[in-house]
C-alpha positions, 0 to 999 in steps of 0.5 A: 701654295706658300712661298716657303713651299714653292722654294723647297723649305721645311714643313714646320709651321711658323706663320699665320699666328693668332694673337694668343699664339704669337704672344703666348697669352702674354700679360698685357696682350692676352689671357694670363694668370698670376698675381700681376695679371691686373698690372700686366698692361704696362709698357709702350705696347699697351693698347696695341692690337696683339698678334703679328698680322690682322686678317690679311695676306701676310704671315711671318715665316722666320726670324734671324737674330742673336747678338750674344750681348747677354750671357745665357740667352741661347739654351737647349730645352731639357725634355724636348730633344732638338728644341732650344730657346734663344733671345732675339731682341725682346722676343724669346724664340723657341726653335728646332735644331733640325727644322729652321722653319719651326719657330715659335715667338714668345713676346711679353717684354718691351726691351731686350731680353737679358737672361733666360732660364729653364726648369730641370724638366724643361716645362717652365721657361723664364725670361728677364729683360733690360730695364724698361724705358717706357714706364717709370722706374726702369722696371725689368720684369721677369716672365714665366712661361709654360713651355708646353702650351707656350703661354705666359703664366706670370709677369713678376716685378720687383727688379729694376735696371736689368735682370742679370741672373735667373735660376730655377730650383731643382724641384722647380718650386722657386725662381731666383732673379738677380738684378743690376739694382743689387736686389735678389728676389725669390718667387714661388714658381707655382703661384708667382708670389714673392718668397724672399727679397734682399738688397745687397751693397753691390750687384750679385755676380753669382747665384747658384742653387745647391740643393734641398733637404728636409729638416723636420716637417719643412724643406730647407734650400741651400744656395751660394751667392757672391757680390761683384768685387768681393772674393768671398762666396757665401753659402746660405740656407733659405728656410721658412720661419714658422714663428714669423710666417715668412721665409728667411736666408741665413748665410755664412762665408766660404773659407778662402785662402788668406790672399791672392784670390780676388775674383769677379765671377761670370758663371757657375754650375753645380757638379754632383760626384759619387761618394768614394765610400758609397755614401751621400753624393758629394756636391761641388760648386764650380765657378768661372771667373773673369781671370779665366780660372775655374774655382771648385768649392765643396761643403763651404770650403775652397778646394782648387783654382784651375787656370782654363783660358784667357779673356775670362771663363764666361760659360759652364756646362756639365755632362752628367756621367761624361767623365771617369768613374761616372763623374760629370765632364765639365765644359768651359767656354772662354772669352778667347773663343775656345770651348774646352773639356775639363776632366777631374775631381776635387783638386785634380783637374786636366784639359782633355779637348777643345774646339775653336769658335768665332767670338767669346763664348757666352752661352753653353748647354747640352741637348737632351742626351748629352751628346751635343753641346749648344754654344752661343758667342758674342759674334752672333754665331751659334754652334752645335758641337759633338761633346765626345769629339771637340776636335772636329771643325766647328761650323756655325749653326746660325749666323746673325748680325751683331750690329744694327742692320741698316739696309737690305736688298734683293738682286736678280734672284728671289731666293737670295738677299743681302743685308749690311750692319752698323759694325761694317758686316755685309751678309748674303743670305739663302732665303730657303734655308736662312743660312749665310752664303757669304759674309765680309767678316774675316779672321784677325790676329790674336789680340796682345796677351793671348797665347801664341796658338790662339793666333789661328783661332777664328776670331772674326771682325768686320774689317771694312769701314766705319759701319755699312750704311747702304747696299745694292746688288750688281746683277746677282754676282756681287754686292756693293755697299756704302760706308761711314768712312766715305768708301764704297766697297764691292764684295763677291756674293759667293764668298764675301771677298772684297772685289774692289773699292772706291776710296773716299767716294764722298767727303762725308759718309755714303748714305744711299746707293743704286746700281744699273747693269745692262749690256749698253749701260752700266753705272753706279750712283751714290749719295752722301750725307753732304747732299752730293750725288755722284755717278760712277762708271761701273767698269773703271770706277771713275766719276762720270758726273756729280750733282749737288742739288740737295742741301742735306743728306741723301736718303734714297736713290732709285733708277727710273723704272722705264728709262734707265738713263734717268734716276731719282734722289730724295733727301732730308731737305724734303726735296726729290730730284730727277737727273738725266744722264744724257744731259747731265742735268736735273730735269724735274724737282719736287719740294716740300716746305717742312719735314724730311724725306726718309725713303724713296720708291717708284710706281711701276704702273700708272704714270710711274709716280715717285713715292716718298715717305717722311718724318711727319708720317706722310707717304706722298705720290709725285707726278713729273708734270705736277709740282705738288703731290697728287696723293698722300697717305697719313699714318698719324704723324709717326715717322715712316722709315721706308717705303717700297713698291712691289715688283708688279706695282700693285702693292707698296709696303711702309714701315713705321715704329715696329710695324709693317703695313701693306697697301694695294694700289689702284692700277686704273687711277693715280689719285685713288686712295690706296687700300690697307690690306695687311699689317705685320708686327714681329720686330721688338724695335723700330723697323728701318728697312723693308724690301720685296723679293723679285717674285713678290712672294716674300718681304724681308724687314730689318730692325734696330733689334738686330733682327731680320724678319722674313714674311710670306705674302699671298696677294689678294684675289681679283 
């Protein structure tokens, strides 16, 4: 029985992927079709073994992550009720609204995904990325996926620096992409061939397909574009020139008021209204601006400007037939953290309902049927709102770190863990449901310039410290964290409330922390970037003793597995020390001439040797009676960021680059070489920390992609 089943989780399949399943047959890692197949191996992952694990007792259970750093990176999937797609670093994740365990990872990018798009029927999915730093020219490829088979169809090149906008035409024939390099590309979605390309003087801020019509024997596609810093919107026609045997774009500007309408566009949508006289439906281009108003245009003519919000109108979604007389209802998401419903037509508009959410709204889309609205914000929260009643309190569907996670830890319970991030936030997670039990983010007052009623809207910030750097549990009731502002703070594991703090615990940022609690002995030990180590009385928060043995920053602290009156520290000076609380002295020391220890752990069996990892790609085993390491494991010179021994002492895991590797230890020999038994790859950036659950059934890893990966571990047979 898997760890998921044992904890009462869902029944959806999310782990044990094959190479083709995990990468969706992505270019460079599996079978692909299309014109770029031969070049698809470019990027830093070329040649890396595909798949998240090789044959071993490790499977990916779930991924938590969504930063909202790019617009439209959280979308409902048309034609697949309850399904959605979300960007998590460089991975596009297909998820289920009702079953958090049912995830599918689509991986073909080597940098964070900056844009997503779906076809009208949901059969095609497109993802674009930030410019690659691993291949020349900062290429930002676009990948087209078959959503049903979950395989990559094409990897389309041409855009550099960053993909900002992706749009499928209504008939799914064409895919348009706009980049930070001021280039517009249109590809044939059926073959992957380039149909049209144009470089503008400035970056495109708006692109919208308006429709298609037959002109003679050929089809003409209408579209609208606008460039940054220019108020004019151009309406164009994309048509095939039979004489030149190529597609061409003819454009004309929209008639705008003479003055006072300079706008920067942030989003757009096409609304179709029934004609009053029963003729052809009227089409209106709706555009949201950074100034917070909604601009309506019809037939190339400006019609109205409607003030909607402050902080910019950043997202639009239309509910067909949701308004009066069968007209679509317009839902607008603002930078002020409010989703508003706007009903109207032509020059007559009115606000009818609204809902407050955490953070600026950057993504909105309707679930199939139009009854529910999916919302994503730049605070890492996603929401599932009832379109017919926005007045109901909005509770997050998912919570994610926006900053880079820096540490993760388990307490006494195997179904709860905590993580902290560079923005100062600490979150306590339920491992069975992946929900946030508690978070240290608190509501703050509305910034200057917002309307008075916005002061009560839940815009939340991590108020504590200059970034959380490390954390530890106080039994299972509280989490204590070290911060970049040199403070140590303790939070309730139930609601994230601040319990107590130690101001200026060190002269420089706190970099490592450990805690021990029992009836007769309870203490907290902290390490700093200045090399100092301090021991604190957990009841009074007073300094009991201080050690200044390290010459550089402390990177690891471990309470001894056998004698809690001893603790160990490792640092960037490539030194490991053992300290005795009874004698208040250093008792054992181990040093290397070069390198920097990046992590520290301890064996639970054998002679309880200390285990260090370092920047030179070594994992070293240290016995208290021997000055030199008694055993070493090398990983090809790649920095090993963390090492952790399992609760039983039988295994240890290390993280390097984007990978996890699990080794099995020989309980009968301290010098027997560990045997690698499993390897995992799901992060899209360097893994920074990994920890075991107390029951040894699962591991949790965090990475610079702001994602948290949860792995099932099944052990090995004797």
